[in-house]
PDB file with one MODEL, atoms N, CA, C and O in Angstrom:
MODEL        1
ATOM      1  N   UNK A   1      80.441 150.850 140.966  1.00  0.00           N
ATOM      2  CA  UNK A   1      80.938 150.353 139.703  1.00  0.00           C
ATOM      3  C   UNK A   1      80.952 151.458 138.646  1.00  0.00           C
ATOM      4  O   UNK A   1      81.871 151.534 137.831  1.00  0.00           O
ATOM      5  N   UNK A   2      79.927 152.311 138.667  1.00  0.00           N
ATOM      6  CA  UNK A   2      79.866 153.396 137.696  1.00  0.00           C
ATOM      7  C   UNK A   2      81.001 154.380 137.936  1.00  0.00           C
ATOM      8  O   UNK A   2      81.595 154.888 136.986  1.00  0.00           O
ATOM      9  N   UNK A   3      81.304 154.652 139.201  1.00  0.00           N
ATOM     10  CA  UNK A   3      82.397 155.570 139.521  1.00  0.00           C
ATOM     11  C   UNK A   3      83.729 155.026 139.015  1.00  0.00           C
ATOM     12  O   UNK A   3      84.571 155.782 138.529  1.00  0.00           O
ATOM     13  N   UNK A   4      83.911 153.730 139.128  1.00  0.00           N
ATOM     14  CA  UNK A   4      85.141 153.112 138.636  1.00  0.00           C
ATOM     15  C   UNK A   4      85.256 153.278 137.127  1.00  0.00           C
ATOM     16  O   UNK A   4      86.335 153.571 136.611  1.00  0.00           O
ATOM     17  N   UNK A   5      84.157 153.092 136.425  1.00  0.00           N
ATOM     18  CA  UNK A   5      84.172 153.273 134.970  1.00  0.00           C
ATOM     19  C   UNK A   5      84.461 154.730 134.598  1.00  0.00           C
ATOM     20  O   UNK A   5      85.169 154.993 133.625  1.00  0.00           O
ATOM     21  N   UNK A   6      83.922 155.665 135.361  1.00  0.00           N
ATOM     22  CA  UNK A   6      84.199 157.079 135.105  1.00  0.00           C
ATOM     23  C   UNK A   6      85.672 157.404 135.329  1.00  0.00           C
ATOM     24  O   UNK A   6      86.270 158.144 134.547  1.00  0.00           O
ATOM     25  N   UNK A   7      86.254 156.861 136.377  1.00  0.00           N
ATOM     26  CA  UNK A   7      87.671 157.098 136.659  1.00  0.00           C
ATOM     27  C   UNK A   7      88.540 156.484 135.570  1.00  0.00           C
ATOM     28  O   UNK A   7      89.495 157.114 135.116  1.00  0.00           O
ATOM     29  N   UNK A   8      88.228 155.284 135.151  1.00  0.00           N
ATOM     30  CA  UNK A   8      88.992 154.630 134.085  1.00  0.00           C
ATOM     31  C   UNK A   8      88.845 155.407 132.772  1.00  0.00           C
ATOM     32  O   UNK A   8      89.819 155.571 132.037  1.00  0.00           O
ATOM     33  N   UNK A   9      87.646 155.879 132.481  1.00  0.00           N
ATOM     34  CA  UNK A   9      87.439 156.680 131.271  1.00  0.00           C
ATOM     35  C   UNK A   9      88.209 157.978 131.305  1.00  0.00           C
ATOM     36  O   UNK A   9      88.775 158.389 130.293  1.00  0.00           O
ATOM     37  N   UNK A  10      88.241 158.633 132.456  1.00  0.00           N
ATOM     38  CA  UNK A  10      89.004 159.867 132.599  1.00  0.00           C
ATOM     39  C   UNK A  10      90.497 159.614 132.433  1.00  0.00           C
ATOM     40  O   UNK A  10      91.196 160.389 131.780  1.00  0.00           O
ATOM     41  N   UNK A  11      90.977 158.538 133.020  1.00  0.00           N
ATOM     42  CA  UNK A  11      92.394 158.196 132.881  1.00  0.00           C
ATOM     43  C   UNK A  11      92.731 157.895 131.425  1.00  0.00           C
ATOM     44  O   UNK A  11      93.781 158.312 130.937  1.00  0.00           O
ATOM     45  N   UNK A  12      91.867 157.186 130.733  1.00  0.00           N
ATOM     46  CA  UNK A  12      92.088 156.881 129.327  1.00  0.00           C
ATOM     47  C   UNK A  12      92.102 158.155 128.491  1.00  0.00           C
ATOM     48  O   UNK A  12      92.914 158.287 127.575  1.00  0.00           O
ATOM     49  N   UNK A  13      91.213 159.087 128.797  1.00  0.00           N
ATOM     50  CA  UNK A  13      91.156 160.362 128.081  1.00  0.00           C
ATOM     51  C   UNK A  13      92.449 161.156 128.273  1.00  0.00           C
ATOM     52  O   UNK A  13      92.968 161.737 127.320  1.00  0.00           O
ATOM     53  N   UNK A  14      92.964 161.182 129.494  1.00  0.00           N
ATOM     54  CA  UNK A  14      94.207 161.902 129.779  1.00  0.00           C
ATOM     55  C   UNK A  14      95.382 161.247 129.063  1.00  0.00           C
ATOM     56  O   UNK A  14      96.227 161.943 128.500  1.00  0.00           O
ATOM     57  N   UNK A  15      95.446 159.925 129.078  1.00  0.00           N
ATOM     58  CA  UNK A  15      96.531 159.216 128.391  1.00  0.00           C
ATOM     59  C   UNK A  15      96.467 159.467 126.887  1.00  0.00           C
ATOM     60  O   UNK A  15      97.499 159.702 126.258  1.00  0.00           O
ATOM     61  N   UNK A  16      95.280 159.421 126.308  1.00  0.00           N
ATOM     62  CA  UNK A  16      95.154 159.677 124.870  1.00  0.00           C
ATOM     63  C   UNK A  16      95.541 161.116 124.519  1.00  0.00           C
ATOM     64  O   UNK A  16      96.133 161.349 123.466  1.00  0.00           O
ATOM     65  N   UNK A  17      95.222 162.070 125.369  1.00  0.00           N
ATOM     66  CA  UNK A  17      95.624 163.459 125.131  1.00  0.00           C
ATOM     67  C   UNK A  17      97.143 163.598 125.202  1.00  0.00           C
ATOM     68  O   UNK A  17      97.733 164.318 124.397  1.00  0.00           O
ATOM     69  N   UNK A  18      97.776 162.924 126.145  1.00  0.00           N
ATOM     70  CA  UNK A  18      99.231 162.990 126.270  1.00  0.00           C
ATOM     71  C   UNK A  18      99.914 162.328 125.078  1.00  0.00           C
ATOM     72  O   UNK A  18     100.891 162.859 124.549  1.00  0.00           O
ATOM     73  N   UNK A  19      99.410 161.181 124.654  1.00  0.00           N
ATOM     74  CA  UNK A  19      99.981 160.504 123.480  1.00  0.00           C
ATOM     75  C   UNK A  19      99.783 161.358 122.234  1.00  0.00           C
ATOM     76  O   UNK A  19     100.683 161.451 121.400  1.00  0.00           O
ATOM     77  N   UNK A  20      98.627 161.977 122.101  1.00  0.00           N
ATOM     78  CA  UNK A  20      98.386 162.865 120.972  1.00  0.00           C
ATOM     79  C   UNK A  20      99.343 164.043 120.975  1.00  0.00           C
ATOM     80  O   UNK A  20      99.828 164.453 119.920  1.00  0.00           O
ATOM     81  N   UNK A  21      99.622 164.597 122.161  1.00  0.00           N
ATOM     82  CA  UNK A  21     100.560 165.712 122.262  1.00  0.00           C
ATOM     83  C   UNK A  21     101.957 165.287 121.818  1.00  0.00           C
ATOM     84  O   UNK A  21     102.643 166.037 121.123  1.00  0.00           O
ATOM     85  N   UNK A  22     102.372 164.108 122.208  1.00  0.00           N
ATOM     86  CA  UNK A  22     103.698 163.613 121.806  1.00  0.00           C
ATOM     87  C   UNK A  22     103.751 163.399 120.299  1.00  0.00           C
ATOM     88  O   UNK A  22     104.739 163.754 119.656  1.00  0.00           O
ATOM     89  N   UNK A  23     102.696 162.821 119.731  1.00  0.00           N
ATOM     90  CA  UNK A  23     102.682 162.580 118.286  1.00  0.00           C
ATOM     91  C   UNK A  23     102.658 163.884 117.493  1.00  0.00           C
ATOM     92  O   UNK A  23     103.299 163.983 116.446  1.00  0.00           O
ATOM     93  N   UNK A  24     101.935 164.870 117.975  1.00  0.00           N
ATOM     94  CA  UNK A  24     101.887 166.163 117.278  1.00  0.00           C
ATOM     95  C   UNK A  24     103.226 166.864 117.378  1.00  0.00           C
ATOM     96  O   UNK A  24     103.650 167.517 116.425  1.00  0.00           O
ATOM     97  N   UNK A  25     103.906 166.744 118.519  1.00  0.00           N
ATOM     98  CA  UNK A  25     105.218 167.390 118.671  1.00  0.00           C
ATOM     99  C   UNK A  25     106.234 166.841 117.682  1.00  0.00           C
ATOM    100  O   UNK A  25     107.132 167.571 117.263  1.00  0.00           O
ATOM    101  N   UNK A  26     106.119 165.595 117.304  1.00  0.00           N
ATOM    102  CA  UNK A  26     107.081 164.991 116.374  1.00  0.00           C
ATOM    103  C   UNK A  26     106.991 165.588 114.971  1.00  0.00           C
ATOM    104  O   UNK A  26     107.968 165.558 114.223  1.00  0.00           O
ATOM    105  N   UNK A  27     105.844 166.122 114.613  1.00  0.00           N
ATOM    106  CA  UNK A  27     105.647 166.660 113.269  1.00  0.00           C
ATOM    107  C   UNK A  27     106.442 167.945 113.067  1.00  0.00           C
ATOM    108  O   UNK A  27     106.936 168.199 111.968  1.00  0.00           O
ATOM    109  N   UNK A  28     106.568 168.751 114.105  1.00  0.00           N
ATOM    110  CA  UNK A  28     107.202 170.059 113.982  1.00  0.00           C
ATOM    111  C   UNK A  28     108.679 169.980 114.319  1.00  0.00           C
ATOM    112  O   UNK A  28     109.111 169.127 115.094  1.00  0.00           O
ATOM    113  N   UNK A  29     109.458 170.897 113.714  1.00  0.00           N
ATOM    114  CA  UNK A  29     110.903 170.832 113.901  1.00  0.00           C
ATOM    115  C   UNK A  29     111.429 171.868 114.893  1.00  0.00           C
ATOM    116  O   UNK A  29     112.371 171.574 115.630  1.00  0.00           O
ATOM    117  N   UNK A  30     110.856 173.061 114.936  1.00  0.00           N
ATOM    118  CA  UNK A  30     111.377 174.084 115.838  1.00  0.00           C
ATOM    119  C   UNK A  30     110.752 173.955 117.224  1.00  0.00           C
ATOM    120  O   UNK A  30     109.647 173.435 117.384  1.00  0.00           O
ATOM    121  N   UNK A  31     111.475 174.432 118.201  1.00  0.00           N
ATOM    122  CA  UNK A  31     110.992 174.339 119.581  1.00  0.00           C
ATOM    123  C   UNK A  31     109.721 175.149 119.780  1.00  0.00           C
ATOM    124  O   UNK A  31     108.796 174.700 120.456  1.00  0.00           O
ATOM    125  N   UNK A  32     109.671 176.328 119.201  1.00  0.00           N
ATOM    126  CA  UNK A  32     108.488 177.185 119.360  1.00  0.00           C
ATOM    127  C   UNK A  32     107.249 176.532 118.755  1.00  0.00           C
ATOM    128  O   UNK A  32     106.170 176.574 119.347  1.00  0.00           O
ATOM    129  N   UNK A  33     107.402 175.932 117.582  1.00  0.00           N
ATOM    130  CA  UNK A  33     106.261 175.266 116.936  1.00  0.00           C
ATOM    131  C   UNK A  33     105.782 174.081 117.772  1.00  0.00           C
ATOM    132  O   UNK A  33     104.581 173.830 117.873  1.00  0.00           O
ATOM    133  N   UNK A  34     106.721 173.360 118.366  1.00  0.00           N
ATOM    134  CA  UNK A  34     106.339 172.229 119.212  1.00  0.00           C
ATOM    135  C   UNK A  34     105.558 172.688 120.441  1.00  0.00           C
ATOM    136  O   UNK A  34     104.572 172.059 120.825  1.00  0.00           O
ATOM    137  N   UNK A  35     106.003 173.790 121.061  1.00  0.00           N
ATOM    138  CA  UNK A  35     105.325 174.304 122.249  1.00  0.00           C
ATOM    139  C   UNK A  35     103.922 174.784 121.890  1.00  0.00           C
ATOM    140  O   UNK A  35     102.966 174.503 122.613  1.00  0.00           O
ATOM    141  N   UNK A  36     103.795 175.508 120.773  1.00  0.00           N
ATOM    142  CA  UNK A  36     102.489 176.013 120.352  1.00  0.00           C
ATOM    143  C   UNK A  36     101.550 174.862 120.017  1.00  0.00           C
ATOM    144  O   UNK A  36     100.387 174.877 120.419  1.00  0.00           O
ATOM    145  N   UNK A  37     102.038 173.869 119.289  1.00  0.00           N
ATOM    146  CA  UNK A  37     101.204 172.724 118.909  1.00  0.00           C
ATOM    147  C   UNK A  37     100.738 171.951 120.143  1.00  0.00           C
ATOM    148  O   UNK A  37      99.580 171.539 120.215  1.00  0.00           O
ATOM    149  N   UNK A  38     101.628 171.754 121.110  1.00  0.00           N
ATOM    150  CA  UNK A  38     101.254 171.053 122.335  1.00  0.00           C
ATOM    151  C   UNK A  38     100.217 171.848 123.130  1.00  0.00           C
ATOM    152  O   UNK A  38      99.257 171.279 123.650  1.00  0.00           O
ATOM    153  N   UNK A  39     100.414 173.158 123.219  1.00  0.00           N
ATOM    154  CA  UNK A  39      99.467 174.017 123.936  1.00  0.00           C
ATOM    155  C   UNK A  39      98.087 173.974 123.287  1.00  0.00           C
ATOM    156  O   UNK A  39      97.076 173.872 123.981  1.00  0.00           O
ATOM    157  N   UNK A  40      98.043 174.051 121.967  1.00  0.00           N
ATOM    158  CA  UNK A  40      96.760 174.024 121.248  1.00  0.00           C
ATOM    159  C   UNK A  40      96.068 172.678 121.451  1.00  0.00           C
ATOM    160  O   UNK A  40      94.868 172.635 121.724  1.00  0.00           O
ATOM    161  N   UNK A  41      96.802 171.598 121.323  1.00  0.00           N
ATOM    162  CA  UNK A  41      96.204 170.273 121.473  1.00  0.00           C
ATOM    163  C   UNK A  41      95.668 170.050 122.883  1.00  0.00           C
ATOM    164  O   UNK A  41      94.563 169.535 123.049  1.00  0.00           O
ATOM    165  N   UNK A  42      96.434 170.432 123.895  1.00  0.00           N
ATOM    166  CA  UNK A  42      95.967 170.234 125.264  1.00  0.00           C
ATOM    167  C   UNK A  42      94.799 171.167 125.594  1.00  0.00           C
ATOM    168  O   UNK A  42      93.907 170.794 126.356  1.00  0.00           O
ATOM    169  N   UNK A  43      94.797 172.376 125.026  1.00  0.00           N
ATOM    170  CA  UNK A  43      93.666 173.279 125.227  1.00  0.00           C
ATOM    171  C   UNK A  43      92.401 172.689 124.623  1.00  0.00           C
ATOM    172  O   UNK A  43      91.338 172.741 125.241  1.00  0.00           O
ATOM    173  N   UNK A  44      92.503 172.135 123.435  1.00  0.00           N
ATOM    174  CA  UNK A  44      91.345 171.510 122.794  1.00  0.00           C
ATOM    175  C   UNK A  44      90.893 170.294 123.599  1.00  0.00           C
ATOM    176  O   UNK A  44      89.692 170.072 123.758  1.00  0.00           O
ATOM    177  N   UNK A  45      91.833 169.511 124.105  1.00  0.00           N
ATOM    178  CA  UNK A  45      91.481 168.325 124.890  1.00  0.00           C
ATOM    179  C   UNK A  45      90.757 168.715 126.176  1.00  0.00           C
ATOM    180  O   UNK A  45      89.884 167.982 126.640  1.00  0.00           O
ATOM    181  N   UNK A  46      91.108 169.850 126.747  1.00  0.00           N
ATOM    182  CA  UNK A  46      90.438 170.309 127.965  1.00  0.00           C
ATOM    183  C   UNK A  46      89.088 170.931 127.638  1.00  0.00           C
ATOM    184  O   UNK A  46      88.129 170.761 128.390  1.00  0.00           O
ATOM    185  N   UNK A  47      89.005 171.651 126.522  1.00  0.00           N
ATOM    186  CA  UNK A  47      87.792 172.387 126.188  1.00  0.00           C
ATOM    187  C   UNK A  47      86.657 171.495 125.677  1.00  0.00           C
ATOM    188  O   UNK A  47      85.494 171.886 125.777  1.00  0.00           O
ATOM    189  N   UNK A  48      86.948 170.336 125.143  1.00  0.00           N
ATOM    190  CA  UNK A  48      85.889 169.474 124.600  1.00  0.00           C
ATOM    191  C   UNK A  48      84.831 169.146 125.661  1.00  0.00           C
ATOM    192  O   UNK A  48      83.646 169.332 125.387  1.00  0.00           O
ATOM    193  N   UNK A  49      85.196 168.670 126.854  1.00  0.00           N
ATOM    194  CA  UNK A  49      84.152 168.420 127.855  1.00  0.00           C
ATOM    195  C   UNK A  49      83.577 169.707 128.450  1.00  0.00           C
ATOM    196  O   UNK A  49      82.399 169.749 128.803  1.00  0.00           O
ATOM    197  N   UNK A  50      84.395 170.753 128.565  1.00  0.00           N
ATOM    198  CA  UNK A  50      83.948 171.985 129.222  1.00  0.00           C
ATOM    199  C   UNK A  50      82.927 172.742 128.375  1.00  0.00           C
ATOM    200  O   UNK A  50      81.962 173.278 128.919  1.00  0.00           O
ATOM    201  N   UNK A  51      83.114 172.797 127.078  1.00  0.00           N
ATOM    202  CA  UNK A  51      82.200 173.539 126.205  1.00  0.00           C
ATOM    203  C   UNK A  51      80.827 172.881 126.196  1.00  0.00           C
ATOM    204  O   UNK A  51      79.809 173.571 126.141  1.00  0.00           O
ATOM    205  N   UNK A  52      80.790 171.582 126.248  1.00  0.00           N
ATOM    206  CA  UNK A  52      79.525 170.870 126.295  1.00  0.00           C
ATOM    207  C   UNK A  52      78.748 171.245 127.558  1.00  0.00           C
ATOM    208  O   UNK A  52      77.527 171.398 127.518  1.00  0.00           O
ATOM    209  N   UNK A  53      79.445 171.391 128.657  1.00  0.00           N
ATOM    210  CA  UNK A  53      78.795 171.770 129.913  1.00  0.00           C
ATOM    211  C   UNK A  53      78.207 173.176 129.816  1.00  0.00           C
ATOM    212  O   UNK A  53      77.084 173.407 130.263  1.00  0.00           O
ATOM    213  N   UNK A  54      78.944 174.101 129.245  1.00  0.00           N
ATOM    214  CA  UNK A  54      78.465 175.476 129.111  1.00  0.00           C
ATOM    215  C   UNK A  54      77.224 175.528 128.223  1.00  0.00           C
ATOM    216  O   UNK A  54      76.241 176.184 128.566  1.00  0.00           O
ATOM    217  N   UNK A  55      77.268 174.845 127.097  1.00  0.00           N
ATOM    218  CA  UNK A  55      76.116 174.836 126.190  1.00  0.00           C
ATOM    219  C   UNK A  55      74.897 174.206 126.855  1.00  0.00           C
ATOM    220  O   UNK A  55      73.781 174.702 126.698  1.00  0.00           O
ATOM    221  N   UNK A  56      75.097 173.131 127.589  1.00  0.00           N
ATOM    222  CA  UNK A  56      73.986 172.485 128.298  1.00  0.00           C
ATOM    223  C   UNK A  56      73.390 173.384 129.371  1.00  0.00           C
ATOM    224  O   UNK A  56      72.172 173.412 129.551  1.00  0.00           O
ATOM    225  N   UNK A  57      74.230 174.110 130.075  1.00  0.00           N
ATOM    226  CA  UNK A  57      73.747 175.022 131.112  1.00  0.00           C
ATOM    227  C   UNK A  57      72.944 176.170 130.491  1.00  0.00           C
ATOM    228  O   UNK A  57      71.903 176.551 131.027  1.00  0.00           O
ATOM    229  N   UNK A  58      73.408 176.717 129.383  1.00  0.00           N
ATOM    230  CA  UNK A  58      72.671 177.786 128.710  1.00  0.00           C
ATOM    231  C   UNK A  58      71.308 177.286 128.219  1.00  0.00           C
ATOM    232  O   UNK A  58      70.309 177.996 128.335  1.00  0.00           O
ATOM    233  N   UNK A  59      71.268 176.075 127.674  1.00  0.00           N
ATOM    234  CA  UNK A  59      70.005 175.524 127.188  1.00  0.00           C
ATOM    235  C   UNK A  59      69.057 175.240 128.354  1.00  0.00           C
ATOM    236  O   UNK A  59      67.852 175.464 128.239  1.00  0.00           O
ATOM    237  N   UNK A  60      69.590 174.751 129.472  1.00  0.00           N
ATOM    238  CA  UNK A  60      68.767 174.496 130.649  1.00  0.00           C
ATOM    239  C   UNK A  60      68.145 175.796 131.156  1.00  0.00           C
ATOM    240  O   UNK A  60      66.962 175.829 131.496  1.00  0.00           O
ATOM    241  N   UNK A  61      68.942 176.870 131.205  1.00  0.00           N
ATOM    242  CA  UNK A  61      68.381 178.167 131.624  1.00  0.00           C
ATOM    243  C   UNK A  61      67.311 178.638 130.660  1.00  0.00           C
ATOM    244  O   UNK A  61      66.308 179.211 131.086  1.00  0.00           O
ATOM    245  N   UNK A  62      67.502 178.407 129.371  1.00  0.00           N
ATOM    246  CA  UNK A  62      66.485 178.772 128.385  1.00  0.00           C
ATOM    247  C   UNK A  62      65.186 178.006 128.637  1.00  0.00           C
ATOM    248  O   UNK A  62      64.102 178.586 128.577  1.00  0.00           O
ATOM    249  N   UNK A  63      65.290 176.717 128.915  1.00  0.00           N
ATOM    250  CA  UNK A  63      64.090 175.915 129.191  1.00  0.00           C
ATOM    251  C   UNK A  63      63.393 176.370 130.464  1.00  0.00           C
ATOM    252  O   UNK A  63      62.164 176.390 130.525  1.00  0.00           O
ATOM    253  N   UNK A  64      64.162 176.732 131.472  1.00  0.00           N
ATOM    254  CA  UNK A  64      63.553 177.206 132.727  1.00  0.00           C
ATOM    255  C   UNK A  64      62.831 178.536 132.514  1.00  0.00           C
ATOM    256  O   UNK A  64      61.762 178.761 133.082  1.00  0.00           O
ATOM    257  N   UNK A  65      63.411 179.413 131.699  1.00  0.00           N
ATOM    258  CA  UNK A  65      62.772 180.709 131.424  1.00  0.00           C
ATOM    259  C   UNK A  65      61.535 180.552 130.556  1.00  0.00           C
ATOM    260  O   UNK A  65      60.582 181.317 130.703  1.00  0.00           O
ATOM    261  N   UNK A  66      61.530 179.585 129.660  1.00  0.00           N
ATOM    262  CA  UNK A  66      60.431 179.403 128.718  1.00  0.00           C
ATOM    263  C   UNK A  66      59.254 178.653 129.340  1.00  0.00           C
ATOM    264  O   UNK A  66      58.155 178.664 128.785  1.00  0.00           O
ATOM    265  N   UNK A  67      59.465 178.013 130.468  1.00  0.00           N
ATOM    266  CA  UNK A  67      58.390 177.233 131.102  1.00  0.00           C
ATOM    267  C   UNK A  67      57.346 178.191 131.713  1.00  0.00           C
ATOM    268  O   UNK A  67      57.706 179.132 132.422  1.00  0.00           O
ATOM    269  N   UNK A  68      56.081 177.950 131.440  1.00  0.00           N
ATOM    270  CA  UNK A  68      55.044 178.850 131.975  1.00  0.00           C
ATOM    271  C   UNK A  68      54.831 178.713 133.470  1.00  0.00           C
ATOM    272  O   UNK A  68      53.992 179.410 134.041  1.00  0.00           O
TER     273      UNK A  68
ENDMDL
END
């Protein structure tokens, strides 16, 4: 059941990122601005979960080194 919730949450996250990309593209008028805005938004959407993992791993290594 937990795996199903994780899959549904991941699917919802991807759909929200795609909808956000479409909404951001509507704001800009030139093709280049639309491509840049979409790239930035999707990069941020991908980096939000990844950066948390990196920070957690660095803190875990710090705790392991600090343990007597």
